[in-house]
Backbone of each chain as nested JSON, in Angstrom:
{
  "chains": [
    {"id": "A", "residues": [
      {"number": 1, "name": "MET", "atoms": {"N": [0.816, -1.229, 0.0], "CA": [0.0, 0.0, 0.0], "C": [0.85, 1.279, 0.0]}},
      {"number": 2, "name": "GLN", "atoms": {"N": [2.091, 1.183, 0.47], "CA": [2.906, 2.401, 0.549], "C": [3.213, 2.985, -0.832]}},
      {"number": 3, "name": "VAL", "atoms": {"N": [3.443, 2.086, -1.825], "CA": [3.703, 2.54, -3.204], "C": [2.458, 3.252, -3.737]}},
      {"number": 4, "name": "ALA", "atoms": {"N": [1.282, 2.665, -3.508], "CA": [0.028, 3.256, -3.966], "C": [-0.174, 4.641, -3.342]}},
      {"number": 5, "name": "GLU", "atoms": {"N": [0.11, 4.759, -2.043], "CA": [-0.064, 6.053, -1.356], "C": [0.892, 7.112, -1.901]}},
      {"number": 6, "name": "LEU", "atoms": {"N": [2.11, 6.688, -2.232], "CA": [3.096, 7.602, -2.812], "C": [2.626, 8.084, -4.185]}},
      {"number": 7, "name": "ILE", "atoms": {"N": [2.165, 7.138, -5.009], "CA": [1.679, 7.472, -6.359], "C": [0.437, 8.367, -6.264]}},
      {"number": 8, "name": "GLY", "atoms": {"N": [-0.476, 8.054, -5.368], "CA": [-1.683, 8.863, -5.174], "C": [-1.356, 10.275, -4.709]}},
      {"number": 9, "name": "SER", "atoms": {"N": [-0.397, 10.4, -3.798], "CA": [-0.009, 11.723, -3.294], "C": [0.637, 12.555, -4.397]}},
      {"number": 10, "name": "LEU", "atoms": {"N": [1.518, 11.913, -5.184], "CA": [2.188, 12.608, -6.292], "C": [1.149, 13.041, -7.327]}},
      {"number": 11, "name": "ALA", "atoms": {"N": [0.177, 12.168, -7.603], "CA": [-0.909, 12.479, -8.538], "C": [-1.69, 13.704, -8.054]}},
      {"number": 12, "name": "ALA", "atoms": {"N": [-2.009, 13.727, -6.753], "CA": [-2.774, 14.841, -6.173], "C": [-2.004, 16.152, -6.287]}},
      {"number": 13, "name": "VAL", "atoms": {"N": [-0.689, 16.108, -5.994], "CA": [0.136, 17.318, -6.079], "C": [0.164, 17.827, -7.522]}},
      {"number": 14, "name": "LEU", "atoms": {"N": [0.341, 16.916, -8.486], "CA": [0.451, 17.312, -9.895], "C": [-0.858, 17.891, -10.439]}},
      {"number": 15, "name": "THR", "atoms": {"N": [-1.988, 17.201, -10.203], "CA": [-3.256, 17.689, -10.768], "C": [-3.742, 18.96, -10.059]}},
      {"number": 16, "name": "THR", "atoms": {"N": [-3.249, 19.195, -8.837], "CA": [-3.619, 20.41, -8.104], "C": [-2.781, 21.604, -8.542]}},
      {"number": 17, "name": "THR", "atoms": {"N": [-1.45, 21.421, -8.549], "CA": [-0.543, 22.54, -8.848], "C": [-0.455, 22.836, -10.349]}},
      {"number": 18, "name": "ALA", "atoms": {"N": [-0.948, 21.927, -11.191], "CA": [-0.879, 22.11, -12.652], "C": [-1.493, 23.44, -13.094]}},
      {"number": 19, "name": "PHE", "atoms": {"N": [-2.499, 23.922, -12.316], "CA": [-3.192, 25.153, -12.723], "C": [-2.371, 26.416, -12.457]}},
      {"number": 20, "name": "ILE", "atoms": {"N": [-1.31, 26.314, -11.631], "CA": [-0.491, 27.5, -11.311], "C": [0.101, 28.147, -12.576]}},
      {"number": 21, "name": "PRO", "atoms": {"N": [0.78, 27.366, -13.478], "CA": [1.312, 28.016, -14.683], "C": [0.228, 28.632, -15.585]}},
      {"number": 22, "name": "GLN", "atoms": {"N": [-0.993, 28.038, -15.574], "CA": [-2.076, 28.618, -16.388], "C": [-2.548, 29.944, -15.792]}},
      {"number": 23, "name": "VAL", "atoms": {"N": [-2.692, 30.003, -14.469], "CA": [-3.084, 31.26, -13.801], "C": [-2.031, 32.327, -14.083]}},
      {"number": 24, "name": "TRP", "atoms": {"N": [-0.756, 31.937, -13.944], "CA": [0.345, 32.878, -14.142], "C": [0.37, 33.408, -15.574]}},
      {"number": 25, "name": "GLN", "atoms": {"N": [0.18, 32.503, -16.551], "CA": [0.205, 32.906, -17.964], "C": [-0.935, 33.886, -18.283]}},
      {"number": 26, "name": "VAL", "atoms": {"N": [-2.136, 33.59, -17.803], "CA": [-3.29, 34.46, -18.076], "C": [-3.117, 35.809, -17.376]}},
      {"number": 27, "name": "TRP", "atoms": {"N": [-2.605, 35.766, -16.132], "CA": [-2.389, 36.984, -15.359], "C": [-1.374, 37.894, -16.056]}},
      {"number": 28, "name": "ARG", "atoms": {"N": [-0.331, 37.262, -16.606], "CA": [0.763, 37.991, -17.244], "C": [0.34, 38.561, -18.601]}},
      {"number": 29, "name": "THR", "atoms": {"N": [-0.304, 37.731, -19.449], "CA": [-0.614, 38.123, -20.825], "C": [-1.983, 38.811, -20.97]}},
      {"number": 30, "name": "LYS", "atoms": {"N": [-2.89, 38.568, -20.016], "CA": [-4.285, 39.056, -20.085], "C": [-5.022, 38.479, -21.302]}},
      {"number": 31, "name": "HIS", "atoms": {"N": [-4.49, 37.423, -21.904], "CA": [-5.118, 36.79, -23.07], "C": [-5.767, 35.466, -22.673]}},
      {"number": 32, "name": "THR", "atoms": {"N": [-7.051, 35.317, -22.996], "CA": [-7.769, 34.099, -22.607], "C": [-8.617, 33.527, -23.755]}},
      {"number": 33, "name": "LYS", "atoms": {"N": [-8.399, 34.053, -24.971], "CA": [-9.267, 33.686, -26.099], "C": [-9.325, 32.174, -26.335]}},
      {"number": 34, "name": "ASP", "atoms": {"N": [-8.169, 31.5, -26.233], "CA": [-8.11, 30.07, -26.564], "C": [-8.573, 29.164, -25.421]}},
      {"number": 35, "name": "ILE", "atoms": {"N": [-8.831, 29.771, -24.259], "CA": [-9.283, 28.995, -23.101], "C": [-10.802, 28.898, -23.141]}},
      {"number": 36, "name": "SER", "atoms": {"N": [-11.332, 27.691, -22.959], "CA": [-12.774, 27.457, -23.034], "C": [-13.472, 27.9, -21.742]}},
      {"number": 37, "name": "LEU", "atoms": {"N": [-14.425, 28.839, -21.885], "CA": [-15.212, 29.302, -20.733], "C": [-16.028, 28.141, -20.16]}},
      {"number": 38, "name": "ALA", "atoms": {"N": [-16.614, 27.327, -21.042], "CA": [-17.435, 26.183, -20.597], "C": [-16.596, 25.226, -19.763]}},
      {"number": 39, "name": "MET", "atoms": {"N": [-15.343, 24.968, -20.193], "CA": [-14.487, 24.065, -19.429], "C": [-14.316, 24.559, -18.005]}},
      {"number": 40, "name": "TYR", "atoms": {"N": [-13.944, 25.839, -17.839], "CA": [-13.675, 26.347, -16.491], "C": [-14.954, 26.518, -15.67]}},
      {"number": 41, "name": "ALA", "atoms": {"N": [-16.085, 26.79, -16.34], "CA": [-17.361, 26.865, -15.617], "C": [-17.72, 25.487, -15.055]}},
      {"number": 42, "name": "PHE", "atoms": {"N": [-17.623, 24.449, -15.882], "CA": [-17.933, 23.083, -15.427], "C": [-16.904, 22.597, -14.403]}},
      {"number": 43, "name": "PHE", "atoms": {"N": [-15.621, 22.834, -14.698], "CA": [-14.555, 22.319, -13.844], "C": [-14.625, 22.946, -12.438]}},
      {"number": 44, "name": "THR", "atoms": {"N": [-14.798, 24.275, -12.388], "CA": [-14.853, 24.967, -11.096], "C": [-16.066, 24.508, -10.288]}},
      {"number": 45, "name": "THR", "atoms": {"N": [-17.207, 24.325, -10.965], "CA": [-18.406, 23.811, -10.277], "C": [-18.135, 22.405, -9.729]}},
      {"number": 46, "name": "GLY", "atoms": {"N": [-17.497, 21.568, -10.554], "CA": [-17.166, 20.204, -10.137], "C": [-16.238, 20.176, -8.935]}},
      {"number": 47, "name": "VAL", "atoms": {"N": [-15.229, 21.049, -8.925], "CA": [-14.283, 21.108, -7.804], "C": [-14.989, 21.592, -6.531]}},
      {"number": 48, "name": "ALA", "atoms": {"N": [-15.917, 22.539, -6.684], "CA": [-16.699, 23.01, -5.526], "C": [-17.516, 21.847, -4.947]}},
      {"number": 49, "name": "LEU", "atoms": {"N": [-18.045, 20.985, -5.83], "CA": [-18.801, 19.819, -5.354], "C": [-17.876, 18.789, -4.705]}},
      {"number": 50, "name": "TRP", "atoms": {"N": [-16.638, 18.615, -5.257], "CA": [-15.643, 17.732, -4.613], "C": [-15.345, 18.231, -3.202]}},
      {"number": 51, "name": "LEU", "atoms": {"N": [-15.258, 19.562, -3.056], "CA": [-14.995, 20.17, -1.743], "C": [-16.15, 19.862, -0.775]}},
      {"number": 52, "name": "ALA", "atoms": {"N": [-17.396, 19.993, -1.255], "CA": [-18.575, 19.664, -0.434], "C": [-18.548, 18.185, -0.043]}},
      {"number": 53, "name": "TYR", "atoms": {"N": [-18.151, 17.334, -0.99], "CA": [-18.026, 15.892, -0.75], "C": [-17.001, 15.629, 0.357]}},
      {"number": 54, "name": "GLY", "atoms": {"N": [-15.855, 16.317, 0.284], "CA": [-14.807, 16.182, 1.296], "C": [-15.297, 16.617, 2.672]}},
      {"number": 55, "name": "VAL", "atoms": {"N": [-16.075, 17.712, 2.711], "CA": [-16.622, 18.208, 3.983], "C": [-17.6, 17.18, 4.569]}},
      {"number": 56, "name": "LEU", "atoms": {"N": [-18.481, 16.627, 3.703], "CA": [-19.464, 15.629, 4.168], "C": [-18.784, 14.367, 4.702]}},
      {"number": 57, "name": "LEU", "atoms": {"N": [-17.624, 14.012, 4.071], "CA": [-16.889, 12.814, 4.504], "C": [-15.852, 13.148, 5.588]}},
      {"number": 58, "name": "ALA", "atoms": {"N": [-15.704, 14.442, 5.913], "CA": [-14.682, 14.911, 6.85], "C": [-13.305, 14.382, 6.456]}},
      {"number": 59, "name": "SER", "atoms": {"N": [-13.034, 14.451, 5.136], "CA": [-11.746, 13.974, 4.608], "C": [-10.83, 15.16, 4.321]}},
      {"number": 60, "name": "TRP", "atoms": {"N": [-9.82, 15.352, 5.176], "CA": [-8.916, 16.497, 5.022], "C": [-8.142, 16.493, 3.71]}},
      {"number": 61, "name": "PRO", "atoms": {"N": [-7.635, 15.344, 3.221], "CA": [-6.925, 15.384, 1.924], "C": [-7.827, 15.894, 0.788]}},
      {"number": 62, "name": "ILE", "atoms": {"N": [-9.099, 15.444, 0.759], "CA": [-10.037, 15.904, -0.287], "C": [-10.331, 17.392, -0.109]}},
      {"number": 63, "name": "ILE", "atoms": {"N": [-10.521, 17.827, 1.144], "CA": [-10.819, 19.239, 1.42], "C": [-9.658, 20.136, 0.995]}},
      {"number": 64, "name": "ILE", "atoms": {"N": [-8.452, 19.804, 1.438], "CA": [-7.28, 20.655, 1.158], "C": [-6.987, 20.713, -0.343]}},
      {"number": 65, "name": "ALA", "atoms": {"N": [-6.929, 19.531, -1.011], "CA": [-6.615, 19.49, -2.449], "C": [-7.628, 20.305, -3.248]}},
      {"number": 66, "name": "ASN", "atoms": {"N": [-8.911, 20.176, -2.883], "CA": [-9.946, 20.858, -3.668], "C": [-10.082, 22.333, -3.318]}},
      {"number": 67, "name": "CYS", "atoms": {"N": [-9.678, 22.735, -2.108], "CA": [-9.613, 24.165, -1.776], "C": [-8.584, 24.852, -2.672]}},
      {"number": 68, "name": "ILE", "atoms": {"N": [-7.408, 24.226, -2.803], "CA": [-6.34, 24.801, -3.626], "C": [-6.774, 24.845, -5.094]}},
      {"number": 69, "name": "THR", "atoms": {"N": [-7.336, 23.718, -5.596], "CA": [-7.757, 23.663, -6.998], "C": [-8.884, 24.658, -7.273]}},
      {"number": 70, "name": "LEU", "atoms": {"N": [-9.807, 24.813, -6.304], "CA": [-10.917, 25.764, -6.467], "C": [-10.378, 27.187, -6.596]}},
      {"number": 71, "name": "LEU", "atoms": {"N": [-9.377, 27.502, -5.785], "CA": [-8.762, 28.829, -5.812], "C": [-8.096, 29.084, -7.171]}},
      {"number": 72, "name": "LEU", "atoms": {"N": [-7.359, 28.072, -7.673], "CA": [-6.609, 28.235, -8.918], "C": [-7.529, 28.212, -10.144]}},
      {"number": 73, "name": "ALA", "atoms": {"N": [-8.374, 27.173, -10.259], "CA": [-9.277, 27.069, -11.42], "C": [-10.289, 28.218, -11.391]}},
      {"number": 74, "name": "GLY", "atoms": {"N": [-10.719, 28.61, -10.188], "CA": [-11.623, 29.749, -10.037], "C": [-10.973, 31.046, -10.502]}},
      {"number": 75, "name": "SER", "atoms": {"N": [-9.654, 31.178, -10.261], "CA": [-8.919, 32.361, -10.726], "C": [-8.909, 32.422, -12.251]}},
      {"number": 76, "name": "VAL", "atoms": {"N": [-8.671, 31.258, -12.901], "CA": [-8.676, 31.216, -14.369], "C": [-10.066, 31.609, -14.88]}},
      {"number": 77, "name": "LEU", "atoms": {"N": [-11.108, 31.094, -14.24], "CA": [-12.492, 31.407, -14.638], "C": [-12.765, 32.908, -14.517]}},
      {"number": 78, "name": "ILE", "atoms": {"N": [-12.364, 33.512, -13.387], "CA": [-12.591, 34.952, -13.172], "C": [-11.806, 35.783, -14.186]}},
      {"number": 79, "name": "LEU", "atoms": {"N": [-10.529, 35.378, -14.445], "CA": [-9.704, 36.115, -15.417], "C": [-10.272, 35.965, -16.83]}},
      {"number": 80, "name": "LYS", "atoms": {"N": [-10.832, 34.772, -17.131], "CA": [-11.477, 34.549, -18.437], "C": [-12.683, 35.475, -18.592]}},
      {"number": 81, "name": "LEU", "atoms": {"N": [-13.499, 35.6, -17.529], "CA": [-14.682, 36.464, -17.571], "C": [-14.263, 37.929, -17.663]}},
      {"number": 82, "name": "LYS", "atoms": {"N": [-13.123, 38.281, -17.042], "CA": [-12.636, 39.661, -17.022], "C": [-11.996, 40.052, -18.355]}},
      {"number": 83, "name": "PHE", "atoms": {"N": [-11.141, 39.176, -18.897], "CA": [-10.383, 39.511, -20.102], "C": [-10.951, 38.89, -21.384]}},
      {"number": 84, "name": "GLY", "atoms": {"N": [-11.879, 37.913, -21.216], "CA": [-12.367, 37.155, -22.368], "C": [-13.231, 37.972, -23.308]}}
    ]},
    {"id": "B", "residues": [
      {"number": 1, "name": "MET", "atoms": {"N": [-25.251, 9.125, 3.914], "CA": [-24.177, 8.874, 2.927], "C": [-24.66, 8.987, 1.487]}},
      {"number": 2, "name": "GLN", "atoms": {"N": [-26.007, 8.834, 1.264], "CA": [-26.515, 8.872, -0.111], "C": [-26.346, 10.249, -0.742]}},
      {"number": 3, "name": "VAL", "atoms": {"N": [-26.534, 11.311, 0.066], "CA": [-26.348, 12.679, -0.437], "C": [-24.89, 12.873, -0.839]}},
      {"number": 4, "name": "ALA", "atoms": {"N": [-23.959, 12.41, 0.007], "CA": [-22.532, 12.53, -0.275], "C": [-22.176, 11.796, -1.562]}},
      {"number": 5, "name": "GLU", "atoms": {"N": [-22.719, 10.585, -1.744], "CA": [-22.424, 9.82, -2.957], "C": [-22.953, 10.505, -4.211]}},
      {"number": 6, "name": "LEU", "atoms": {"N": [-24.121, 11.134, -4.093], "CA": [-24.708, 11.867, -5.215], "C": [-23.833, 13.061, -5.578]}},
      {"number": 7, "name": "ILE", "atoms": {"N": [-23.412, 13.825, -4.544], "CA": [-22.564, 15.005, -4.76], "C": [-21.208, 14.583, -5.339]}},
      {"number": 8, "name": "GLY", "atoms": {"N": [-20.617, 13.505, -4.814], "CA": [-19.333, 13.001, -5.315], "C": [-19.427, 12.55, -6.765]}},
      {"number": 9, "name": "SER", "atoms": {"N": [-20.527, 11.874, -7.108], "CA": [-20.711, 11.398, -8.479], "C": [-20.867, 12.563, -9.453]}},
      {"number": 10, "name": "LEU", "atoms": {"N": [-21.663, 13.557, -9.042], "CA": [-21.873, 14.749, -9.869], "C": [-20.551, 15.502, -10.046]}},
      {"number": 11, "name": "ALA", "atoms": {"N": [-19.769, 15.589, -8.959], "CA": [-18.45, 16.232, -9.014], "C": [-17.55, 15.509, -10.018]}},
      {"number": 12, "name": "ALA", "atoms": {"N": [-17.54, 14.181, -9.973], "CA": [-16.704, 13.38, -10.865], "C": [-17.101, 13.582, -12.323]}},
      {"number": 13, "name": "VAL", "atoms": {"N": [-18.413, 13.599, -12.583], "CA": [-18.903, 13.802, -13.958], "C": [-18.476, 15.186, -14.466]}},
      {"number": 14, "name": "LEU", "atoms": {"N": [-18.632, 16.217, -13.629], "CA": [-18.308, 17.589, -14.049], "C": [-16.815, 17.791, -14.296]}},
      {"number": 15, "name": "THR", "atoms": {"N": [-15.951, 17.329, -13.36], "CA": [-14.51, 17.563, -13.535], "C": [-13.93, 16.692, -14.657]}},
      {"number": 16, "name": "THR", "atoms": {"N": [-14.63, 15.598, -15.0], "CA": [-14.164, 14.734, -16.089], "C": [-14.588, 15.285, -17.449]}},
      {"number": 17, "name": "THR", "atoms": {"N": [-15.881, 15.61, -17.576], "CA": [-16.409, 16.042, -18.877], "C": [-16.076, 17.506, -19.192]}},
      {"number": 18, "name": "ALA", "atoms": {"N": [-15.624, 18.26, -18.184], "CA": [-15.293, 19.68, -18.38], "C": [-14.313, 19.884, -19.534]}},
      {"number": 19, "name": "PHE", "atoms": {"N": [-13.445, 18.889, -19.768], "CA": [-12.418, 19.053, -20.803], "C": [-12.969, 18.904, -22.227]}},
      {"number": 20, "name": "ILE", "atoms": {"N": [-14.186, 18.366, -22.372], "CA": [-14.764, 18.171, -23.713], "C": [-14.871, 19.503, -24.482]}},
      {"number": 21, "name": "PRO", "atoms": {"N": [-15.476, 20.577, -23.888], "CA": [-15.542, 21.835, -24.653], "C": [-14.172, 22.413, -25.001]}},
      {"number": 22, "name": "GLN", "atoms": {"N": [-13.153, 22.168, -24.14], "CA": [-11.801, 22.67, -24.449], "C": [-11.195, 21.904, -25.627]}},
      {"number": 23, "name": "VAL", "atoms": {"N": [-11.351, 20.594, -25.634], "CA": [-10.847, 19.785, -26.755], "C": [-11.538, 20.229, -28.048]}},
      {"number": 24, "name": "TRP", "atoms": {"N": [-12.864, 20.401, -27.983], "CA": [-13.646, 20.796, -29.149], "C": [-13.201, 22.164, -29.679]}},
      {"number": 25, "name": "GLN", "atoms": {"N": [-13.006, 23.129, -28.749], "CA": [-12.599, 24.487, -29.154], "C": [-11.226, 24.479, -29.832]}},
      {"number": 26, "name": "VAL", "atoms": {"N": [-10.277, 23.747, -29.256], "CA": [-8.923, 23.707, -29.843], "C": [-8.95, 22.982, -31.186]}},
      {"number": 27, "name": "TRP", "atoms": {"N": [-9.72, 21.901, -31.255], "CA": [-9.833, 21.13, -32.494], "C": [-10.416, 21.988, -33.621]}},
      {"number": 28, "name": "ARG", "atoms": {"N": [-11.419, 22.813, -33.26], "CA": [-12.142, 23.636, -34.229], "C": [-11.294, 24.828, -34.676]}},
      {"number": 29, "name": "THR", "atoms": {"N": [-10.66, 25.52, -33.713], "CA": [-9.953, 26.764, -34.031], "C": [-8.487, 26.553, -34.386]}},
      {"number": 30, "name": "LYS", "atoms": {"N": [-7.887, 25.445, -33.938], "CA": [-6.438, 25.176, -34.082], "C": [-5.588, 26.22, -33.353]}},
      {"number": 31, "name": "HIS", "atoms": {"N": [-6.207, 26.986, -32.443], "CA": [-5.469, 28.007, -31.691], "C": [-5.264, 27.54, -30.249]}},
      {"number": 32, "name": "THR", "atoms": {"N": [-4.007, 27.58, -29.789], "CA": [-3.693, 27.098, -28.433], "C": [-2.763, 28.056, -27.676]}},
      {"number": 33, "name": "LYS", "atoms": {"N": [-2.546, 29.259, -28.244], "CA": [-1.555, 30.176, -27.685], "C": [-1.797, 30.488, -26.198]}},
      {"number": 34, "name": "ASP", "atoms": {"N": [-3.059, 30.696, -25.82], "CA": [-3.365, 31.112, -24.448], "C": [-3.402, 29.95, -23.464]}},
      {"number": 35, "name": "ILE", "atoms": {"N": [-3.286, 28.717, -23.991], "CA": [-3.306, 27.533, -23.126], "C": [-1.886, 27.228, -22.672]}},
      {"number": 36, "name": "SER", "atoms": {"N": [-1.716, 26.999, -21.357], "CA": [-0.387, 26.753, -20.796], "C": [0.067, 25.308, -21.064]}},
      {"number": 37, "name": "LEU", "atoms": {"N": [1.209, 25.182, -21.747], "CA": [1.793, 23.859, -22.007], "C": [2.16, 23.182, -20.689]}},
      {"number": 38, "name": "ALA", "atoms": {"N": [2.739, 23.952, -19.763], "CA": [3.144, 23.397, -18.457], "C": [1.929, 22.837, -17.718]}},
      {"number": 39, "name": "MET", "atoms": {"N": [0.793, 23.553, -17.781], "CA": [-0.407, 23.065, -17.104], "C": [-0.787, 21.685, -17.625]}},
      {"number": 40, "name": "TYR", "atoms": {"N": [-0.867, 21.542, -18.952], "CA": [-1.328, 20.26, -19.504], "C": [-0.28, 19.16, -19.371]}},
      {"number": 41, "name": "ALA", "atoms": {"N": [1.003, 19.523, -19.359], "CA": [2.061, 18.527, -19.135], "C": [1.95, 17.968, -17.714]}},
      {"number": 42, "name": "PHE", "atoms": {"N": [1.817, 18.862, -16.726], "CA": [1.694, 18.433, -15.327], "C": [0.365, 17.695, -15.102]}},
      {"number": 43, "name": "PHE", "atoms": {"N": [-0.722, 18.274, -15.633], "CA": [-2.045, 17.713, -15.377], "C": [-2.173, 16.304, -15.969]}},
      {"number": 44, "name": "THR", "atoms": {"N": [-1.712, 16.131, -17.21], "CA": [-1.812, 14.822, -17.868], "C": [-0.968, 13.782, -17.131]}},
      {"number": 45, "name": "THR", "atoms": {"N": [0.225, 14.183, -16.688], "CA": [1.07, 13.276, -15.905], "C": [0.371, 12.888, -14.598]}},
      {"number": 46, "name": "GLY", "atoms": {"N": [-0.225, 13.888, -13.941], "CA": [-0.949, 13.637, -12.692], "C": [-2.11, 12.678, -12.886]}},
      {"number": 47, "name": "VAL", "atoms": {"N": [-2.866, 12.86, -13.977], "CA": [-4.021, 11.986, -14.257], "C": [-3.542, 10.559, -14.553]}},
      {"number": 48, "name": "ALA", "atoms": {"N": [-2.409, 10.431, -15.251], "CA": [-1.833, 9.098, -15.52], "C": [-1.468, 8.401, -14.204]}},
      {"number": 49, "name": "LEU", "atoms": {"N": [-0.966, 9.188, -13.245], "CA": [-0.638, 8.627, -11.926], "C": [-1.898, 8.269, -11.134]}},
      {"number": 50, "name": "TRP", "atoms": {"N": [-2.965, 9.088, -11.271], "CA": [-4.26, 8.746, -10.648], "C": [-4.765, 7.419, -11.201]}},
      {"number": 51, "name": "LEU", "atoms": {"N": [-4.571, 7.223, -12.513], "CA": [-4.985, 5.972, -13.163], "C": [-4.198, 4.791, -12.587]}},
      {"number": 52, "name": "ALA", "atoms": {"N": [-2.883, 4.966, -12.429], "CA": [-2.04, 3.922, -11.832], "C": [-2.492, 3.626, -10.397]}},
      {"number": 53, "name": "TYR", "atoms": {"N": [-2.839, 4.696, -9.671], "CA": [-3.338, 4.563, -8.294], "C": [-4.631, 3.741, -8.271]}},
      {"number": 54, "name": "GLY", "atoms": {"N": [-5.54, 4.033, -9.216], "CA": [-6.795, 3.29, -9.331], "C": [-6.567, 1.819, -9.637]}},
      {"number": 55, "name": "VAL", "atoms": {"N": [-5.581, 1.543, -10.511], "CA": [-5.247, 0.152, -10.868], "C": [-4.705, -0.574, -9.633]}},
      {"number": 56, "name": "LEU", "atoms": {"N": [-3.802, 0.08, -8.898], "CA": [-3.207, -0.528, -7.692], "C": [-4.265, -0.809, -6.622]}},
      {"number": 57, "name": "LEU", "atoms": {"N": [-5.283, 0.06, -6.553], "CA": [-6.357, -0.12, -5.563], "C": [-7.512, -0.953, -6.112]}},
      {"number": 58, "name": "ALA", "atoms": {"N": [-7.426, -1.292, -7.426], "CA": [-8.511, -2.008, -8.116], "C": [-9.841, -1.27, -7.943]}},
      {"number": 59, "name": "SER", "atoms": {"N": [-9.784, 0.073, -8.053], "CA": [-10.977, 0.908, -7.896], "C": [-11.494, 1.323, -9.269]}},
      {"number": 60, "name": "TRP", "atoms": {"N": [-12.617, 0.716, -9.686], "CA": [-13.171, 1.01, -11.018], "C": [-13.591, 2.458, -11.199]}},
      {"number": 61, "name": "PRO", "atoms": {"N": [-14.215, 3.127, -10.187], "CA": [-14.565, 4.542, -10.394], "C": [-13.331, 5.404, -10.694]}},
      {"number": 62, "name": "ILE", "atoms": {"N": [-12.224, 5.168, -9.954], "CA": [-10.991, 5.95, -10.181], "C": [-10.421, 5.623, -11.562]}},
      {"number": 63, "name": "ILE", "atoms": {"N": [-10.438, 4.333, -11.935], "CA": [-9.895, 3.915, -13.232], "C": [-10.685, 4.541, -14.389]}},
      {"number": 64, "name": "ILE", "atoms": {"N": [-12.015, 4.413, -14.349], "CA": [-12.864, 4.908, -15.45], "C": [-12.766, 6.43, -15.581]}},
      {"number": 65, "name": "ALA", "atoms": {"N": [-12.928, 7.149, -14.451], "CA": [-12.891, 8.617, -14.486], "C": [-11.555, 9.119, -15.035]}},
      {"number": 66, "name": "ASN", "atoms": {"N": [-10.451, 8.476, -14.602], "CA": [-9.14, 8.968, -15.028], "C": [-8.758, 8.513, -16.429]}},
      {"number": 67, "name": "CYS", "atoms": {"N": [-9.339, 7.405, -16.912], "CA": [-9.153, 7.01, -18.316], "C": [-9.75, 8.079, -19.23]}},
      {"number": 68, "name": "ILE", "atoms": {"N": [-10.972, 8.52, -18.896], "CA": [-11.66, 9.533, -19.713], "C": [-10.888, 10.859, -19.652]}},
      {"number": 69, "name": "THR", "atoms": {"N": [-10.508, 11.278, -18.432], "CA": [-9.78, 12.542, -18.276], "C": [-8.428, 12.49, -18.974]}},
      {"number": 70, "name": "LEU", "atoms": {"N": [-7.748, 11.33, -18.897], "CA": [-6.444, 11.18, -19.561], "C": [-6.594, 11.345, -21.072]}},
      {"number": 71, "name": "LEU", "atoms": {"N": [-7.657, 10.767, -21.617], "CA": [-7.929, 10.863, -23.055], "C": [-8.175, 12.322, -23.459]}},
      {"number": 72, "name": "LEU", "atoms": {"N": [-8.984, 13.033, -22.649], "CA": [-9.366, 14.411, -22.986], "C": [-8.222, 15.399, -22.745]}},
      {"number": 73, "name": "ALA", "atoms": {"N": [-7.623, 15.36, -21.544], "CA": [-6.529, 16.287, -21.233], "C": [-5.316, 15.961, -22.115]}},
      {"number": 74, "name": "GLY", "atoms": {"N": [-5.105, 14.668, -22.394], "CA": [-4.019, 14.249, -23.286], "C": [-4.234, 14.78, -24.701]}},
      {"number": 75, "name": "SER", "atoms": {"N": [-5.502, 14.845, -25.134], "CA": [-5.818, 15.398, -26.457], "C": [-5.459, 16.877, -26.528]}},
      {"number": 76, "name": "VAL", "atoms": {"N": [-5.795, 17.63, -25.46], "CA": [-5.452, 19.063, -25.422], "C": [-3.928, 19.216, -25.476]}},
      {"number": 77, "name": "LEU", "atoms": {"N": [-3.208, 18.381, -24.712], "CA": [-1.739, 18.43, -24.695], "C": [-1.164, 18.166, -26.087]}},
      {"number": 78, "name": "ILE", "atoms": {"N": [-1.67, 17.132, -26.763], "CA": [-1.181, 16.786, -28.109], "C": [-1.494, 17.911, -29.104]}},
      {"number": 79, "name": "LEU", "atoms": {"N": [-2.72, 18.472, -29.014], "CA": [-3.109, 19.563, -29.92], "C": [-2.278, 20.82, -29.636]}},
      {"number": 80, "name": "LYS", "atoms": {"N": [-1.947, 21.052, -28.356], "CA": [-1.089, 22.187, -27.975], "C": [0.307, 22.004, -28.599]}},
      {"number": 81, "name": "LEU", "atoms": {"N": [0.848, 20.779, -28.518], "CA": [2.178, 20.496, -29.087], "C": [2.145, 20.611, -30.62]}},
      {"number": 82, "name": "LYS", "atoms": {"N": [1.007, 20.232, -31.22], "CA": [0.852, 20.244, -32.681], "C": [0.648, 21.664, -33.215]}},
      {"number": 83, "name": "PHE", "atoms": {"N": [-0.23, 22.446, -32.563], "CA": [-0.593, 23.773, -33.075], "C": [0.087, 24.917, -32.321]}},
      {"number": 84, "name": "GLY", "atoms": {"N": [0.703, 24.605, -31.163], "CA": [1.263, 25.665, -30.304], "C": [2.47, 26.334, -30.915]}}
    ]}
  ]
}
């Protein structure tokens, strides 16, 4: 199980932090034309529901990972609405 | 627990299918300039690791959700490399 936990943790770090370079790029360039509004609307809603799921299960890993992702994906969504 | 399972399932459907409009937009426009290569490189790697985690745990929901996401996010990555 230790290998699985290591792989799962690395997966969580990667899929969570992956949005940082996208937030940075949009913030820097103010260009969002090629980014799909529908994708970020659905994705951010989905992450908010994952967060609710984590709260209902009192699962800290789900809560923390989805708080960070909500902040990052939500930032892309807001910047898309602002600059799009 | 039924409410939590409903919310978790809806969350999984939304965060998985969210990439469909992005794949469609890039496929249609061939424009990927505003999409971060680093984001999709990290995200696709992370999803591949989630898939490995699902296989190690023999968890079909994790396997199925991450197979679909890997296909979709991987498509955006390939189109970014092709048209970027």
